[in-house]
Backbone as ProteinMPNN parsed JSONL, in Angstrom:
{"seq_chain_A": "MIRRTSAPGDYELAWFKSSYSSNGNEGDCVEVATAPDSVHVRDSKNLPGPQLTFGEHAWAGFVPYAAGR", "coords_chain_A": {"N_chain_A": [[9.897, 208.459, -16.051], [9.262, 208.216, -19.474], [7.471, 206.867, -22.256], [7.714, 206.729, -25.718], [5.034, 207.01, -27.975], [3.191, 205.98, -30.913], [2.566, 208.349, -32.316], [4.317, 211.27, -33.263], [5.896, 213.231, -30.765], [4.075, 212.464, -28.882], [3.508, 210.977, -25.776], [3.593, 208.269, -23.432], [3.109, 207.695, -20.047], [5.395, 205.91, -18.019], [4.922, 203.937, -15.42], [6.173, 203.221, -12.131], [6.631, 201.293, -9.139], [7.39, 202.224, -5.823], [9.849, 200.74, -3.798], [9.682, 201.204, -1.154], [7.096, 201.809, -0.483], [5.286, 199.94, 0.439], [4.092, 198.245, 3.29], [4.325, 195.533, 3.802], [1.899, 194.751, 2.806], [1.168, 194.078, -0.305], [-0.653, 195.382, -1.92], [-0.745, 198.002, -1.145], [0.558, 200.449, -2.522], [2.404, 203.17, -3.859], [2.672, 204.675, -6.968], [4.951, 206.053, -9.325], [5.68, 208.249, -11.999], [7.848, 209.752, -14.292], [8.166, 212.731, -16.189], [9.391, 215.036, -18.703], [9.281, 217.646, -17.395], [7.986, 217.22, -15.002], [6.663, 215.245, -12.233], [4.654, 212.478, -11.71], [2.188, 211.067, -9.572], [0.412, 208.292, -8.296], [-2.158, 206.166, -6.852], [-1.725, 202.771, -6.62], [-3.823, 201.032, -6.284], [-5.955, 202.201, -7.437], [-5.964, 202.788, -10.35], [-7.3, 204.221, -12.531], [-8.027, 206.424, -11.125], [-7.566, 209.611, -9.385], [-4.605, 211.575, -10.02], [-1.584, 212.985, -8.83], [0.396, 215.751, -9.747], [3.599, 216.984, -9.789], [5.855, 219.713, -9.992], [9.321, 219.878, -11.021], [10.948, 221.168, -9.042], [9.305, 221.226, -6.776], [9.003, 218.473, -6.309], [11.662, 217.767, -5.814], [12.031, 219.048, -3.391], [10.178, 217.727, -1.803], [10.929, 214.973, -1.617], [13.337, 214.655, 0.123], [12.129, 215.536, 2.488], [10.048, 213.639, 2.899], [11.589, 211.344, 3.137], [12.746, 211.67, 5.586], [10.775, 211.069, 7.38]], "CA_chain_A": [[10.222, 207.842, -17.304], [8.178, 208.272, -20.446], [7.628, 206.028, -23.434], [7.2, 207.349, -26.937], [4.001, 206.234, -28.645], [3.306, 206.02, -32.37], [2.475, 209.712, -32.825], [5.465, 212.096, -32.866], [5.631, 214.158, -29.685], [3.073, 211.891, -27.986], [4.193, 210.118, -24.821], [2.832, 207.517, -22.445], [3.866, 207.619, -18.805], [5.82, 204.578, -17.575], [4.779, 203.96, -13.966], [6.902, 202.226, -11.338], [6.277, 201.289, -7.72], [8.484, 202.402, -4.884], [10.09, 199.587, -2.931], [9.436, 201.636, 0.222], [5.713, 202.227, -0.284], [4.464, 198.878, 1.0], [4.497, 197.796, 4.62], [3.993, 194.121, 3.875], [0.695, 194.521, 2.025], [1.589, 194.429, -1.667], [-1.634, 196.238, -2.563], [-0.593, 199.386, -0.691], [1.721, 201.001, -3.206], [2.368, 204.424, -4.584], [3.406, 204.576, -8.225], [5.502, 207.32, -9.785], [6.128, 208.32, -13.393], [8.495, 211.037, -14.548], [8.079, 213.34, -17.511], [10.48, 216.004, -18.787], [9.221, 218.765, -16.447], [7.079, 216.929, -13.892], [6.615, 213.909, -11.649], [3.257, 212.107, -11.503], [2.037, 210.104, -8.487], [-0.938, 207.729, -8.218], [-2.393, 205.022, -5.966], [-1.759, 201.583, -7.479], [-5.099, 200.336, -6.114], [-6.975, 202.965, -8.141], [-5.244, 203.283, -11.527], [-7.98, 205.289, -13.278], [-8.362, 207.498, -10.186], [-6.814, 210.872, -9.468], [-3.143, 211.585, -9.992], [-0.959, 214.244, -8.446], [1.509, 216.134, -10.603], [4.513, 217.915, -9.125], [6.945, 220.273, -10.766], [10.639, 219.345, -10.631], [11.443, 221.762, -7.795], [8.441, 220.766, -5.686], [9.341, 217.072, -6.042], [12.997, 217.753, -5.218], [11.884, 219.441, -1.998], [9.351, 216.763, -1.095], [11.598, 213.687, -1.39], [14.101, 214.629, 1.38], [11.189, 215.679, 3.601], [9.384, 212.356, 3.105], [12.588, 210.353, 3.541], [13.036, 211.869, 7.001], [9.587, 210.739, 8.191]], "C_chain_A": [[9.018, 207.962, -18.21], [8.5, 207.344, -21.601], [7.02, 206.753, -24.622], [6.147, 206.416, -27.543], [4.137, 206.449, -30.142], [3.258, 207.434, -32.947], [3.68, 210.532, -32.363], [5.067, 213.1, -31.789], [4.596, 213.662, -28.687], [3.766, 210.887, -27.078], [3.2, 209.426, -23.903], [3.695, 207.421, -21.193], [4.189, 206.167, -18.48], [5.867, 204.605, -16.051], [5.649, 202.91, -13.309], [6.524, 202.393, -9.879], [7.532, 201.467, -6.879], [8.634, 201.154, -4.027], [9.812, 199.926, -1.471], [7.962, 201.914, 0.516], [4.832, 201.156, 0.335], [4.999, 198.476, 2.366], [4.114, 196.334, 4.817], [2.724, 193.766, 3.119], [0.977, 194.997, 0.607], [0.589, 195.312, -2.397], [-1.509, 197.699, -2.194], [0.66, 199.999, -1.295], [1.407, 202.342, -3.838], [3.183, 204.211, -5.843], [3.803, 205.974, -8.675], [5.881, 207.193, -11.249], [6.746, 209.698, -13.593], [8.287, 211.451, -15.995], [9.149, 214.424, -17.552], [10.45, 217.117, -17.737], [8.348, 218.488, -15.237], [7.228, 215.49, -13.41], [5.151, 213.635, -11.31], [3.196, 211.001, -10.454], [0.587, 209.607, -8.496], [-0.964, 206.561, -7.239], [-2.538, 203.784, -6.847], [-3.054, 200.788, -7.346], [-6.212, 201.01, -6.905], [-6.357, 203.604, -9.383], [-5.987, 204.355, -12.314], [-8.328, 206.502, -12.407], [-7.481, 208.717, -10.341], [-5.308, 210.658, -9.408], [-2.693, 212.956, -9.525], [0.183, 214.514, -9.408], [2.307, 217.212, -9.891], [5.507, 218.455, -10.134], [8.265, 219.729, -10.24], [11.1, 219.865, -9.276], [10.608, 221.324, -6.59], [8.78, 219.33, -5.315], [10.699, 216.977, -5.351], [12.955, 218.184, -3.762], [11.114, 218.42, -1.172], [10.117, 215.487, -0.726], [12.455, 213.687, -0.116], [13.202, 214.754, 2.605], [10.539, 214.336, 3.924], [10.358, 211.292, 3.602], [12.915, 210.48, 5.028], [11.886, 211.521, 7.924], [9.543, 209.276, 8.541]], "O_chain_A": [[7.879, 207.824, -17.762], [9.666, 207.071, -21.886], [5.933, 207.322, -24.525], [6.338, 205.202, -27.615], [5.115, 207.048, -30.59], [3.867, 207.683, -33.987], [4.03, 210.491, -31.184], [4.023, 213.745, -31.89], [4.27, 214.373, -27.736], [4.525, 210.041, -27.55], [2.112, 209.936, -23.636], [4.881, 207.102, -21.275], [3.343, 205.29, -18.65], [6.753, 205.226, -15.464], [5.845, 201.828, -13.862], [6.149, 203.479, -9.436], [8.593, 200.927, -7.191], [7.64, 200.581, -3.582], [9.716, 199.026, -0.637], [7.615, 202.224, 1.655], [3.705, 201.459, 0.726], [6.21, 198.381, 2.569], [3.634, 195.951, 5.883], [2.495, 192.595, 2.819], [1.018, 196.201, 0.355], [0.941, 195.933, -3.4], [-2.098, 198.556, -2.852], [1.704, 200.058, -0.645], [0.291, 202.6, -4.287], [4.267, 203.629, -5.793], [3.088, 206.948, -8.437], [6.351, 206.143, -11.686], [6.213, 210.697, -13.108], [8.241, 210.617, -16.899], [9.764, 214.707, -16.523], [11.506, 217.498, -17.232], [7.996, 219.417, -14.509], [7.826, 214.644, -14.075], [4.487, 214.468, -10.693], [4.041, 210.105, -10.438], [-0.346, 210.39, -8.678], [0.08, 206.038, -6.851], [-3.394, 203.756, -7.732], [-3.356, 199.957, -8.203], [-7.302, 200.453, -7.031], [-6.241, 204.827, -9.458], [-5.362, 205.327, -12.735], [-8.863, 207.493, -12.905], [-6.737, 208.84, -11.314], [-4.816, 209.692, -8.825], [-3.347, 213.963, -9.795], [0.865, 213.583, -9.835], [1.76, 218.222, -9.448], [5.95, 217.733, -11.028], [8.322, 219.181, -9.139], [11.588, 219.095, -8.449], [11.148, 221.08, -5.511], [8.839, 218.997, -4.131], [10.869, 216.198, -4.412], [13.776, 217.724, -2.968], [11.368, 218.264, 0.023], [9.955, 214.979, 0.384], [12.304, 212.764, 0.684], [13.476, 214.15, 3.642], [10.484, 213.936, 5.087], [9.985, 210.434, 4.402], [13.316, 209.503, 5.66], [12.012, 211.664, 9.14], [8.615, 208.83, 9.216]]}, "name": "protein", "num_of_chains": 1, "seq": "MIRRTSAPGDYELAWFKSSYSSNGNEGDCVEVATAPDSVHVRDSKNLPGPQLTFGEHAWAGFVPYAAGR"}
């Protein structure tokens, strides 16, 4: 999901946490944000830290793989 900011064509990522990413410790979460052609992933404990960016096809292949683990 993306949010439009004040400048035309400028977007801010809207992050959300997976309900499956925590094993009882609310600090252990993965956050995901979607953009038109990519999916962004980050560690919720380190917001300014590194982010991973996946293309649509890579993400579509990863999700079923991860769900089976």
